[in-house]
Backbone as ProteinMPNN parsed JSONL, in Angstrom:
{"seq_chain_A": "MQDSFHYLAMVNQMMIQKKLMEQLKTTGLTLGQPKVLDYLKDHDGASQKEIAAGCLIEAGSLTSILNRMEEKGLIERKMLNGNRRTFHIFMTESGKKNQKLVEAAFEKIEETAFSGISEEEQKRFMQTFEKIYKNFNAK", "coords_chain_A": {"N_chain_A": [[-14.708, 12.083, -75.01], [-12.964, 11.715, -72.871], [-10.988, 13.588, -73.185], [-12.081, 15.982, -72.558], [-12.474, 19.016, -70.707], [-14.247, 19.025, -68.456], [-14.572, 16.297, -67.885], [-11.916, 15.42, -67.313], [-11.365, 17.082, -65.116], [-13.254, 16.151, -63.254], [-12.53, 13.366, -62.955], [-9.905, 13.599, -62.083], [-10.263, 14.932, -59.642], [-11.715, 12.955, -58.3], [-9.759, 10.945, -58.19], [-7.835, 12.196, -56.604], [-9.268, 12.41, -54.181], [-9.634, 9.666, -53.656], [-6.946, 8.72, -53.43], [-6.129, 10.318, -51.284], [-7.833, 9.471, -49.18], [-7.057, 6.803, -49.04], [-4.429, 7.065, -48.098], [-4.946, 8.131, -45.616], [-6.391, 6.288, -44.194], [-5.782, 4.927, -41.794], [-6.143, 6.857, -39.887], [-8.801, 7.248, -39.39], [-10.213, 9.359, -40.342], [-12.919, 10.814, -42.142], [-14.632, 11.469, -45.297], [-14.545, 14.881, -46.148], [-13.574, 15.727, -43.676], [-10.661, 15.9, -43.847], [-10.418, 18.14, -45.527], [-11.477, 20.189, -43.942], [-9.652, 20.184, -41.793], [-7.383, 20.911, -43.228], [-8.109, 23.493, -43.99], [-8.34, 24.702, -41.467], [-5.716, 24.753, -40.71], [-4.562, 27.139, -41.555], [-6.464, 28.851, -40.616], [-7.24, 28.617, -37.926], [-9.636, 28.754, -35.4], [-11.625, 29.861, -36.854], [-14.971, 30.844, -37.785], [-17.941, 28.803, -38.125], [-19.328, 29.568, -40.38], [-17.341, 30.832, -41.905], [-15.655, 28.658, -42.388], [-17.349, 26.998, -43.883], [-17.66, 28.581, -46.199], [-14.98, 28.785, -47.03], [-14.309, 26.146, -47.544], [-16.141, 25.378, -49.377], [-18.503, 24.02, -48.598], [-21.787, 23.05, -47.834], [-23.742, 24.557, -45.232], [-25.315, 22.828, -43.587], [-24.192, 20.303, -44.122], [-21.616, 20.776, -43.237], [-22.042, 21.116, -40.501], [-22.668, 18.49, -39.639], [-20.249, 17.229, -40.271], [-18.486, 18.625, -38.571], [-19.606, 17.932, -36.099], [-19.003, 15.175, -35.965], [-16.232, 15.376, -36.006], [-15.784, 16.709, -33.629], [-16.715, 14.812, -31.808], [-14.725, 12.892, -32.165], [-12.648, 14.18, -31.028], [-11.089, 15.97, -32.466], [-11.529, 18.633, -32.945], [-12.614, 21.629, -31.252], [-15.397, 23.552, -30.218], [-15.784, 26.962, -29.568], [-17.104, 29.783, -27.852], [-16.599, 33.17, -28.557], [-15.898, 36.28, -27.078], [-18.326, 36.339, -25.701], [-20.371, 35.944, -27.533], [-23.082, 34.178, -28.233], [-24.225, 33.156, -30.497], [-22.412, 32.563, -32.464], [-20.086, 30.138, -33.025], [-16.655, 29.377, -32.75], [-14.156, 27.489, -34.333], [-11.652, 25.389, -33.24], [-8.643, 23.576, -33.609], [-7.81, 20.64, -31.808], [-5.071, 19.13, -29.967], [-4.941, 16.552, -31.005], [-6.29, 16.984, -33.39], [-4.465, 18.693, -34.639], [-2.301, 16.966, -34.989], [-3.415, 15.148, -36.794], [-3.912, 16.914, -38.861], [-1.333, 17.438, -39.744], [-0.744, 14.965, -40.868], [-2.596, 14.958, -42.945], [-1.617, 17.112, -44.427], [0.887, 16.061, -45.216], [-0.02, 13.939, -46.775], [-1.327, 15.32, -48.86], [0.897, 16.602, -49.966], [2.33, 14.395, -50.944], [0.508, 13.462, -52.841], [0.47, 15.638, -54.627], [3.11, 15.534, -55.463], [3.096, 13.109, -56.844], [1.187, 13.752, -58.813], [2.497, 15.738, -60.283], [4.666, 14.447, -61.263], [7.276, 13.948, -63.548], [6.767, 16.297, -64.84], [7.9, 19.394, -65.777], [9.258, 22.117, -63.77], [8.622, 24.605, -64.852], [6.415, 23.958, -66.507], [4.657, 23.136, -64.502], [4.315, 25.555, -63.131], [3.081, 27.146, -65.122], [0.753, 25.642, -65.519], [-0.463, 25.863, -62.966], [-0.917, 28.611, -62.9], [-2.789, 28.871, -64.962], [-4.8, 27.194, -63.976], [-5.529, 28.594, -61.706], [-6.62, 30.867, -62.919], [-8.881, 29.715, -64.075], [-10.268, 29.01, -61.766], [-10.747, 31.587, -60.737], [-12.396, 32.544, -62.777], [-14.725, 31.011, -62.338], [-15.488, 32.036, -59.879], [-16.044, 34.64, -60.474], [-18.519, 34.841, -61.528]], "CA_chain_A": [[-15.112, 12.58, -73.707], [-11.837, 11.679, -71.944], [-10.128, 14.747, -73.339], [-12.82, 17.209, -72.254], [-12.09, 19.629, -69.431], [-15.097, 18.6, -67.338], [-14.286, 14.896, -67.554], [-10.612, 15.342, -66.653], [-11.485, 17.727, -63.807], [-13.988, 15.243, -62.367], [-11.79, 12.142, -62.626], [-8.741, 13.968, -61.278], [-10.752, 15.182, -58.284], [-12.04, 11.655, -57.707], [-8.499, 10.259, -57.907], [-7.228, 12.865, -55.453], [-10.031, 11.969, -53.005], [-9.339, 8.248, -53.425], [-5.568, 8.622, -52.933], [-6.097, 10.946, -49.976], [-8.48, 8.615, -48.184], [-6.207, 5.612, -48.889], [-3.292, 7.426, -47.261], [-5.4, 8.53, -44.284], [-7.342, 5.313, -43.643], [-5.45, 4.568, -40.411], [-6.504, 7.966, -38.993], [-10.236, 7.251, -39.126], [-10.86, 10.539, -40.924], [-13.901, 10.521, -43.177], [-14.729, 12.506, -46.327], [-14.866, 16.22, -45.666], [-12.764, 16.093, -42.526], [-9.335, 16.406, -44.222], [-10.554, 19.489, -46.086], [-11.673, 21.106, -42.819], [-8.369, 20.29, -41.095], [-6.491, 21.674, -44.094], [-8.531, 24.892, -43.885], [-8.036, 25.199, -40.123], [-4.263, 24.936, -40.604], [-4.299, 28.568, -41.725], [-7.591, 29.644, -40.111], [-7.689, 28.056, -36.649], [-10.496, 29.702, -34.711], [-12.605, 30.406, -37.802], [-16.375, 30.537, -37.502], [-18.496, 27.767, -39.001], [-19.679, 30.232, -41.641], [-16.094, 31.023, -42.643], [-15.189, 27.338, -42.828], [-18.248, 26.575, -44.962], [-17.311, 29.339, -47.402], [-13.62, 28.457, -47.435], [-14.234, 24.746, -47.997], [-17.243, 25.159, -50.318], [-19.362, 22.985, -48.015], [-23.067, 23.579, -47.356], [-23.762, 24.714, -43.777], [-25.855, 21.615, -42.971], [-23.186, 19.248, -44.246], [-20.492, 21.124, -42.37], [-22.432, 20.863, -39.116], [-22.513, 17.066, -39.331], [-18.805, 16.947, -40.318], [-17.908, 19.16, -37.342], [-20.086, 17.121, -34.973], [-18.201, 13.944, -35.921], [-14.867, 15.752, -35.653], [-15.787, 17.029, -32.201], [-16.839, 13.517, -31.118], [-13.42, 12.233, -32.26], [-11.666, 14.98, -30.31], [-10.22, 16.665, -33.417], [-11.797, 20.065, -32.859], [-13.515, 22.069, -30.19], [-16.129, 24.78, -30.52], [-15.713, 27.937, -28.474], [-17.713, 31.098, -28.037], [-15.657, 34.254, -28.319], [-16.48, 37.573, -26.703], [-19.685, 36.167, -25.202], [-21.346, 35.825, -28.618], [-23.638, 32.825, -28.159], [-24.75, 32.717, -31.797], [-21.326, 32.169, -33.357], [-19.022, 29.325, -32.452], [-15.396, 29.352, -33.487], [-13.653, 26.122, -34.355], [-10.226, 25.283, -32.983], [-8.108, 22.213, -33.617], [-7.207, 20.124, -30.588], [-3.756, 18.542, -30.258], [-5.202, 15.423, -31.901], [-6.618, 17.567, -34.687], [-3.224, 19.205, -35.221], [-1.523, 15.801, -35.441], [-4.072, 14.651, -38.006], [-3.712, 17.92, -39.91], [0.018, 17.213, -40.282], [-0.852, 13.789, -41.738], [-3.318, 15.422, -44.135], [-0.675, 17.936, -45.186], [1.867, 15.154, -45.828], [-0.723, 13.195, -47.821], [-1.499, 16.228, -49.997], [2.213, 16.795, -50.586], [2.63, 13.175, -51.701], [-0.401, 13.45, -53.995], [0.951, 16.637, -55.581], [4.361, 15.012, -56.017], [2.687, 12.114, -57.841], [0.494, 14.431, -59.907], [3.429, 16.522, -61.096], [5.803, 13.607, -61.647], [7.615, 14.027, -64.964], [6.345, 17.599, -65.371], [8.929, 20.368, -65.399], [8.843, 23.206, -62.893], [8.003, 25.633, -65.692], [5.082, 23.464, -66.871], [3.843, 23.188, -63.282], [4.001, 26.962, -62.875], [2.081, 27.577, -66.118], [-0.493, 24.944, -65.214], [-1.071, 26.445, -61.775], [-1.421, 29.94, -63.276], [-4.013, 28.655, -65.741], [-5.79, 26.603, -63.076], [-6.003, 29.692, -60.865], [-7.501, 31.689, -63.754], [-10.153, 28.979, -64.179], [-10.911, 29.188, -60.467], [-11.242, 32.977, -60.676], [-13.541, 32.641, -63.71], [-15.907, 30.472, -61.669], [-15.86, 32.915, -58.768], [-16.44, 35.958, -60.978], [-19.889, 34.816, -62.045]], "C_chain_A": [[-13.91, 12.631, -72.747], [-10.895, 12.86, -72.093], [-10.87, 16.061, -73.099], [-12.398, 17.719, -70.868], [-12.916, 19.062, -68.278], [-14.809, 17.162, -66.922], [-12.97, 14.786, -66.787], [-10.643, 15.986, -65.271], [-12.174, 16.792, -62.818], [-13.155, 14.023, -61.979], [-10.532, 12.461, -61.818], [-9.149, 14.25, -59.835], [-11.083, 13.866, -57.586], [-10.771, 10.886, -57.336], [-7.791, 10.884, -56.702], [-7.927, 12.418, -54.175], [-9.683, 10.532, -52.642], [-7.944, 8.079, -52.824], [-5.459, 9.208, -51.525], [-6.666, 10.017, -48.91], [-7.708, 7.306, -47.989], [-5.056, 5.906, -47.934], [-3.697, 7.715, -45.814], [-6.282, 7.485, -43.604], [-7.046, 4.93, -42.201], [-5.851, 5.651, -39.412], [-7.975, 7.921, -38.59], [-10.944, 8.484, -39.65], [-11.813, 10.105, -42.024], [-13.963, 11.684, -44.161], [-15.173, 13.832, -45.719], [-13.968, 16.66, -44.526], [-11.352, 16.556, -42.901], [-9.379, 17.837, -44.757], [-10.695, 20.52, -44.968], [-10.362, 21.285, -42.048], [-7.371, 21.108, -41.913], [-6.825, 23.162, -44.024], [-8.126, 25.471, -42.528], [-6.54, 25.403, -39.9], [-3.923, 26.422, -40.666], [-5.381, 29.466, -41.123], [-8.127, 29.076, -38.795], [-8.471, 29.116, -35.892], [-11.527, 30.355, -35.614], [-14.023, 30.044, -37.354], [-16.842, 29.448, -38.467], [-18.835, 28.353, -40.37], [-18.437, 30.423, -42.511], [-15.561, 29.697, -43.189], [-16.038, 26.847, -43.993], [-17.885, 27.277, -46.265], [-15.931, 28.932, -47.922], [-13.462, 27.06, -48.0], [-15.292, 24.41, -49.041], [-18.124, 23.99, -49.882], [-20.644, 23.661, -47.543], [-23.084, 23.566, -45.828], [-24.258, 23.445, -43.074], [-24.869, 20.456, -43.006], [-22.014, 19.515, -43.321], [-20.825, 20.832, -40.916], [-22.245, 19.393, -38.762], [-21.036, 16.65, -39.359], [-18.16, 17.405, -39.009], [-18.355, 18.372, -36.117], [-19.255, 15.852, -34.833], [-16.752, 14.255, -35.524], [-14.756, 16.08, -34.164], [-15.876, 15.748, -31.368], [-15.507, 12.768, -31.094], [-12.322, 13.002, -31.535], [-10.691, 15.717, -31.212], [-10.346, 18.183, -33.335], [-12.578, 20.357, -31.594], [-14.147, 23.386, -30.621], [-16.046, 25.682, -29.302], [-16.478, 29.19, -28.859], [-16.641, 32.135, -27.757], [-16.419, 35.528, -27.998], [-17.935, 37.463, -26.274], [-20.76, 36.051, -26.267], [-21.851, 34.39, -28.665], [-24.118, 32.292, -29.504], [-23.657, 32.201, -32.73], [-20.276, 31.376, -32.585], [-17.8, 29.401, -33.362], [-14.767, 27.979, -33.289], [-12.134, 26.138, -34.214], [-9.811, 23.818, -33.038], [-7.579, 21.876, -32.221], [-5.811, 19.614, -30.95], [-3.904, 17.358, -31.207], [-5.522, 15.912, -33.311], [-5.37, 18.076, -35.393], [-2.341, 18.066, -35.731], [-2.099, 15.244, -36.732], [-3.909, 15.624, -39.158], [-2.344, 17.757, -40.541], [0.017, 16.006, -41.213], [-1.571, 14.129, -43.04], [-2.378, 16.216, -45.03], [0.353, 17.061, -45.906], [1.229, 14.361, -46.964], [-0.929, 14.06, -49.059], [-0.181, 16.463, -50.719], [2.586, 15.595, -51.451], [1.776, 13.089, -52.966], [0.076, 14.441, -55.049], [2.25, 16.183, -56.232], [4.062, 13.984, -57.111], [2.065, 12.792, -59.058], [1.464, 15.15, -60.842], [4.684, 15.742, -61.503], [6.042, 13.702, -63.157], [7.211, 15.331, -65.628], [7.342, 18.641, -64.866], [8.35, 21.444, -64.482], [8.125, 24.31, -63.666], [6.587, 25.219, -66.102], [4.149, 23.508, -65.667], [3.39, 24.614, -63.002], [2.926, 27.465, -63.839], [0.729, 26.926, -65.844], [-1.199, 25.599, -64.033], [-1.609, 27.852, -62.062], [-2.737, 29.81, -64.04], [-5.133, 28.128, -64.849], [-6.377, 27.67, -62.155], [-6.935, 30.62, -61.65], [-8.868, 31.024, -63.905], [-10.946, 29.146, -62.893], [-11.519, 30.591, -60.336], [-12.422, 33.179, -61.61], [-14.82, 32.118, -63.056], [-16.391, 31.377, -60.561], [-16.333, 34.275, -59.219], [-17.913, 35.989, -61.396], [-20.896, 34.426, -61.01]], "O_chain_A": [[-13.853, 13.515, -71.892], [-10.079, 13.107, -71.205], [-10.346, 17.133, -73.402], [-12.019, 16.944, -69.989], [-12.367, 18.667, -67.25], [-14.804, 16.849, -65.731], [-12.908, 14.141, -65.741], [-10.008, 15.481, -64.345], [-11.733, 16.654, -61.677], [-13.08, 13.679, -60.799], [-10.137, 11.674, -60.957], [-8.45, 13.848, -58.905], [-10.763, 13.688, -56.411], [-10.717, 10.247, -56.284], [-7.216, 10.172, -55.878], [-7.266, 12.082, -53.192], [-9.463, 10.213, -51.473], [-7.777, 7.377, -51.827], [-4.77, 8.65, -50.671], [-6.051, 9.805, -47.865], [-7.704, 6.754, -46.889], [-4.744, 5.095, -47.062], [-2.89, 7.564, -44.897], [-6.861, 7.758, -42.552], [-7.974, 4.634, -41.448], [-5.895, 5.391, -38.209], [-8.357, 8.489, -37.567], [-12.145, 8.648, -39.432], [-11.548, 9.145, -42.747], [-13.418, 12.756, -43.899], [-16.071, 13.877, -44.879], [-13.635, 17.84, -44.418], [-10.875, 17.532, -42.321], [-8.492, 18.644, -44.476], [-10.105, 21.598, -45.036], [-10.001, 22.406, -41.69], [-6.607, 21.9, -41.361], [-5.923, 23.999, -44.002], [-7.629, 26.595, -42.451], [-6.141, 26.142, -39.0], [-3.082, 26.9, -39.904], [-5.244, 30.69, -41.114], [-9.338, 29.058, -38.577], [-8.014, 30.251, -35.759], [-12.221, 31.286, -35.205], [-14.235, 29.064, -36.639], [-16.212, 29.205, -39.496], [-18.647, 27.699, -41.395], [-18.484, 30.198, -43.72], [-15.076, 29.631, -44.319], [-15.506, 26.337, -44.979], [-17.811, 26.641, -47.317], [-15.747, 28.757, -49.126], [-12.591, 26.812, -48.834], [-15.339, 23.284, -49.537], [-18.446, 23.1, -50.669], [-20.596, 24.724, -46.924], [-22.51, 22.673, -45.204], [-23.678, 23.034, -42.069], [-24.731, 19.718, -42.03], [-21.481, 18.598, -42.696], [-19.97, 20.348, -40.173], [-21.718, 19.08, -37.695], [-20.616, 15.812, -38.561], [-17.381, 16.667, -38.407], [-17.568, 18.164, -35.193], [-18.847, 15.488, -33.73], [-16.126, 13.488, -34.793], [-13.754, 15.765, -33.523], [-15.197, 15.614, -30.35], [-15.194, 12.088, -30.117], [-11.19, 12.527, -31.439], [-9.587, 16.056, -30.785], [-9.398, 18.917, -33.617], [-13.126, 19.46, -30.954], [-13.526, 24.212, -31.29], [-16.213, 25.241, -28.165], [-16.501, 29.602, -30.019], [-15.861, 31.987, -26.816], [-17.462, 35.807, -28.588], [-18.704, 38.406, -26.464], [-21.948, 36.059, -25.942], [-21.129, 33.488, -29.09], [-24.39, 31.099, -29.634], [-23.947, 31.478, -33.683], [-19.667, 31.867, -31.635], [-17.917, 29.48, -34.584], [-14.843, 27.392, -32.21], [-11.429, 26.809, -34.968], [-10.533, 22.936, -32.575], [-6.981, 22.715, -31.547], [-5.416, 19.664, -32.114], [-3.087, 17.179, -32.11], [-5.078, 15.326, -34.298], [-5.229, 17.912, -36.605], [-1.709, 18.188, -36.78], [-1.358, 14.908, -37.656], [-3.783, 15.207, -40.309], [-2.202, 17.92, -41.753], [0.7, 16.015, -42.237], [-1.197, 13.646, -44.108], [-2.347, 16.015, -46.244], [0.656, 17.295, -47.075], [1.86, 14.134, -47.997], [-0.731, 13.596, -50.182], [-0.145, 16.517, -51.949], [3.096, 15.757, -52.56], [2.259, 12.693, -54.027], [0.088, 14.122, -56.238], [2.467, 16.42, -57.42], [4.692, 13.988, -58.169], [2.38, 12.448, -60.197], [1.266, 15.162, -62.057], [5.641, 16.316, -62.022], [5.109, 13.552, -63.947], [7.303, 15.46, -66.849], [7.59, 18.745, -63.665], [7.139, 21.655, -64.422], [7.142, 24.877, -63.189], [5.663, 26.032, -66.052], [2.982, 23.877, -65.798], [2.227, 24.854, -62.677], [1.975, 28.13, -63.426], [-0.312, 27.578, -65.926], [-2.4, 25.861, -64.094], [-2.646, 28.237, -61.523], [-3.685, 30.554, -63.788], [-6.278, 28.566, -64.957], [-7.571, 27.654, -61.858], [-7.928, 31.105, -61.107], [-9.897, 31.7, -63.866], [-12.151, 29.395, -62.925], [-12.653, 30.753, -59.885], [-13.356, 33.909, -61.276], [-15.883, 32.721, -63.207], [-17.595, 31.474, -60.328], [-16.957, 35.001, -58.446], [-18.478, 37.064, -61.593], [-22.09, 34.363, -61.303]]}, "name": "protein", "num_of_chains": 1, "seq": "MQDSFHYLAMVNQMMIQKKLMEQLKTTGLTLGQPKVLDYLKDHDGASQKEIAAGCLIEAGSLTSILNRMEEKGLIERKMLNGNRRTFHIFMTESGKKNQKLVEAAFEKIEETAFSGISEEEQKRFMQTFEKIYKNFNAK"}
């Protein structure tokens, strides 16, 4: 079982989450919040619907994550163009500072993950991993 794709994918994801949360424990960020900050890095001002799709988070779960992030002063919701039905999410200065910590934590995790693996092997792995991702999205 330890050499099956599904097992290795699950345990690697769990290890990434564990390492990430260990590195970010002083920030007070909780599960789900680093992913949202990472998404907002390139999509600041995205709608909740866009964030949910981009982070693969159910709308109800995202709402509670965003509520806690807003309470902590990490994000703010704004209406654009007078549209009262769609809020857009923007990082605050505190959110941007935490996003930088998330980014550094991910970089450290990737450095650990690829330790002892050549650049060529990393490139091939990432190409294959992307194909797997596309296979899941094609169906």
